[in-house]
C-alpha positions in Angstrom: -16.4 12.9 -4.0 -14.9 9.4 -3.3 -13.4 8.3 -0.1 -10.0 8.3 -0.3 -7.2 6.2 1.8 -3.4 7.5 2.4 -1.0 4.7 2.2 2.6 4.8 3.6 5.3 2.1 2.9 6.6 1.8 6.5 8.4 -1.7 6.3 11.2 -2.6 3.7 10.6 -5.0 1.1 14.1 -6.7 1.4 12.5 -9.8 2.9 9.0 -9.5 1.4 8.3 -12.4 -1.3 8.8 -11.3 -5.3 4.4 -11.2 -5.2 4.5 -8.9 -2.2 6.7 -6.7 -3.8 4.5 -6.6 -7.1 1.8 -5.9 -5.0 3.7 -2.6 -3.3 4.9 -1.7 -6.8 1.3 -1.9 -7.7 0.0 0.6 -5.1 2.6 3.1 -6.6 5.0 2.6 -3.7 8.4 2.7 -4.3 10.3 4.0 -1.1 10.4 3.5 2.2 8.2 6.0 3.9 6.7 6.9 0.7 2.9 8.0 0.8 0.1 7.7 -1.9 -3.3 8.7 -1.7 -5.7 6.4 -3.2 -9.3 6.1 -3.8 -10.9 3.4 -1.0 -12.1 1.1 -3.6 -12.7 -2.9 -2.7 -9.3 -3.5 -5.3 -7.3 -1.1 -3.2 -8.1 -2.6 -0.4 -8.0 -6.2 -1.4 -4.0 -5.2 -2.4 -3.4 -3.3 1.1 -5.2 -6.3 2.6 -2.1 -8.5 1.2 0.6 -6.7 2.6 -1.0 -5.1 6.0 2.5 -5.8 7.5 4.7 -3.6 5.5 2.0 -0.7 5.1 0.4 2.1 7.4 -3.1 3.1 6.2 -5.0 6.1 7.2 -8.4 7.0 6.1 -8.8 10.8 4.6 
């Protein structure tokens, strides 16, 4: 089975740039404190690394 990661939006995107907002939405996050489980792929890690100040990441 593929390794999974849990990504939670912990900071608001109100002050973020439009590009950062799109990255957060592409990860499947719409609201504060919402969590999604993603497969741990280089693409997902790259998106997470674009907005690490807004997210909390846990390995499952």
